[in-house]
N, C-alpha and C positions, 0 to 999 in steps of 0.2 A: 504494499499499500504506500502510495506517495501522495503528498498534498502540499500546497502552498500555505505557509503559516500566516495566520491573521492574529491569533491570540497565543503568544509564546507560552505564557503561564499554563493555559489550559491544554494546548495542543502538543506541548513538549514536556514541560515539567510534570504536570498532573498525569498525562498519558503514560509517561515513562515509569510511573509507579507500578504499572501492570504489564507493560511490554517495552522492550528496548526501542528507543527512538534515535535514528541516525539523522543528524541535522546537517544539511548541505548549505553552507553559506556561500552565496554566489552573487554575481552582478552581470548585467547585460553586456558591459564593456569588456568582461574578463574572458579572453580566449581560452585559457586552460579550463575555465569552468564549463565552457561549452563542450569540451572533450570529456570531462569527468562526469557531468550530470547525467548524460544518457546511460553511462555504465552503471551508476548508482540506481537509476530508475529501472533498468533491466534486472539488476540483481534483487531489487525490492519486489518486483513482480514474480521472480522465481523463488522467493523466500517462503511461499505458502503461509504468509501472515506471521512468520516468526518475529519480524521486526517491521517497524514503520520508517518511512523516509519522509522527513519534513524539510521543505525547501524554504530558506530565508533569503530574501533579496536584501543585500546589505545596504542598498540605496534607500530602501523604504523603512528600514528599522535600525537607524544609527544607535539608538539607545541599547538595543539588544547586542549589537556588534561590540559596543564599548563594554557592556556588562560581561560578555563572554570572552573578552580579551582578544578579539580578532584583529590581527595586524596585517595579514595578507590572505588572499583568496586564490584558488578555492581552499576552503578550510572545512573539514568534516569532523564533527564531534559526536560521540556516542553517549546518549543519556540513558541512565537506568536508575530507578529509585530516586528520581529527582535531581541527580547530579551527573556530572561528566565522568565517565569511567574510562574513556580512551579517545584519542583524536589523531588526525594526521593532516598535513598541509601539502598542497600540490596535487597535480593530476597524475595519480598513480595509474599504471596500466591495470587492466581488468584482473589478471592473475594475481597481482599484488594486493588489490582490494579484496579479492576472495580470501587470500591468506590472512589478511588483516582481520577480516570478519571472523574467520575460524579461530584466530588467536584471542579475539577480544569480545565477541558477542556473548553476553551472558544468557544462560538458559532462563526461559520463562517458568521453569520448574524449580527455581532456587529454593523455595521453602520446602518442597518435597524432598529435594536432594539433601538438604540439611537434616531433615528428619530421618532419612535413610542412613546418613552418616552416623547419627546417634544410635540407631538400631543396630547397625553393623558393629559399632564400638561395644554395644551391650550384648553382642552375640545373639541378637534376636533376628536371625537370618531370614526366616520365613516372612516375617512382617516387612523386613527391608526389601525382599524380593517383590512382594506385592506392590510396593510403592515404585520400584524401579522399572518394572516391566512396562507399565503404561508410559513412563517417560521415554523409554527407548523406542516404543512404538511411535511416539510423536516426534522424537528427535533421535533417529537411529545413529547419528554421528556424535552423540554426546559422550565424550570419552570419560568424563568423571563418573557418569552413571554406569558406563560399561565396567570400569574398574571396581566400583562398589558392588555391582551385581556379580562380577567374577569372584569377589571376596565372599559374598554371601552364599554362593553355590559351590565353591571349590571342593568342599569335602563330600558333597552329594553328587556333583556332576563335574568332575575335574576336566573332562573333555570340553564341556560347554564353557567352563571358565577359561580354558586355553583359547577357544575360538573367540571369546569376547575380547581377549587381549590382543588379538591378531593385528588390529589396525590402530592400536593406541600409540600415538607418537608425541603427545604433549608432554614435555619434560616435567610439568607440574605434577603429573601422576606417575612419573617413572618409577620412583621408589616403591610405591604401593603396587604397581603392576609387576615389578620384579619380585616382590614378596609373594604375590599370588602365583607367579610362574614357578618360583621355587617350591611352593606347596604342591603345585601340580606334579612336578618332577618327583617329589617325595612320595606322593600318592602312587605314582607309577612304580617307583622302587619297592614300595610296600607289597605290591602284587608279584614282583619278581626279585626277591632278595638274593637269589642265586647269581644275579648279574653283577653284584657288588664285587670289587677286587678282593683278593685274599689278603688278610692282614690280621694282626693280633687285635686290632681295634674293630674288626668287622662285625663281631657279634653285638657289641654295644651299639654300634652304628645302626645295625638292623633293628635292634630294640627301640632305639630312638625314633627311627623312621615309623615303626609300628605305633609308637606312642603319639606321633603327630597325626596319624590316620584316625586314632580314637579321640583326638583333641585333648590328650593329656599333656599339655604343654609344659607343666612343671617337671614331669618325669623326662620328657623329651629334652628339655634344656639341660637338665642334670647330666643326662647321658651324652649329649652332644659335647658338652664342655669337658667331660672325661675323655672323649675321643680327641678333642683338640690337644689336650695335655699329652695323650699317648702317641698320637700320629697326626700331627697338625694338618698335613696335606692329603690325608686319606680322601678318596673319592673327589679329587680335584678341589680340595679345601671345602668339601661339602658340609662339614660340621659347622664351620664358621658362617657359611652362607645360610645354613638352616637357622642358626641362632638369630642372625640379623633379620631374616624373614619373619620369624616368630615374634621378635620384638616389634617389628613394624606392624605385623598383623594384629597384635594385642594392643599396641599403643604404649608410649613411654610411661604413662601414668598407671598402667595396669600393675597390680601387686606382684604378679608373676614376673613381669619384666623387671621391676625394681628389685625383686629378690635375687635375680640372676645376673644383672648387668655388671656388677663389680667383679663377680667371680669370672664372668666371661672375659672381661678386660684383663684380669690377672692371668688367665690361661693363655691369652694371646702374647702378653709381654712379660 
């Protein structure tokens, strides 16, 4: 949806409380504006209503221009929740605008995602899944929702979790995605412990892997730390990677994380 702004407070500030509003500041005399504006209008039409495009003629609204700190045009600002959350200046090519939108466009399901985050943190995975599935049906490229859903289903459906992580590229979710990917690998090892390399630490490592599968993270961390002390680089440094994944999975404030963090560091150094 694209529209010319007549009432900035109502059509941008208030509207951005419920949907992201991209504001294109332009003028008739601005050549680069005439290049960028059609790109923004086309992307707005293709967005399926995920965001609105509001066009502000800088010649008609000098007060808004001054209030928003516009010094050169074209100038594009993204409003959400009544405030500017991202911006760029100049006539970017279409592929760059698309990437900018992918990097900066907030989800309209922010509140539901925050609720899902809390449910995952509290290990209420079924409830989290019920919130996340409709979000991904509406926004199939929402990487935050993908990682949260992968976290929620990894112990029940490790293959599905792995598939969800397939296209996650945003570095903001990299650590969480890596933690889930490690869990997926441990679940696979649990089914085929005979594939583990021979070592004096192998039995404890296999027990630790089995404990992860049953979500007995306290026991798993105890055993993985013993493996680190006995054979640090067993299974390609697998015990260290597993500990880091469990800590990330549980969160730094979780009692089990806090119980084992110092011992883990001591085993490493």
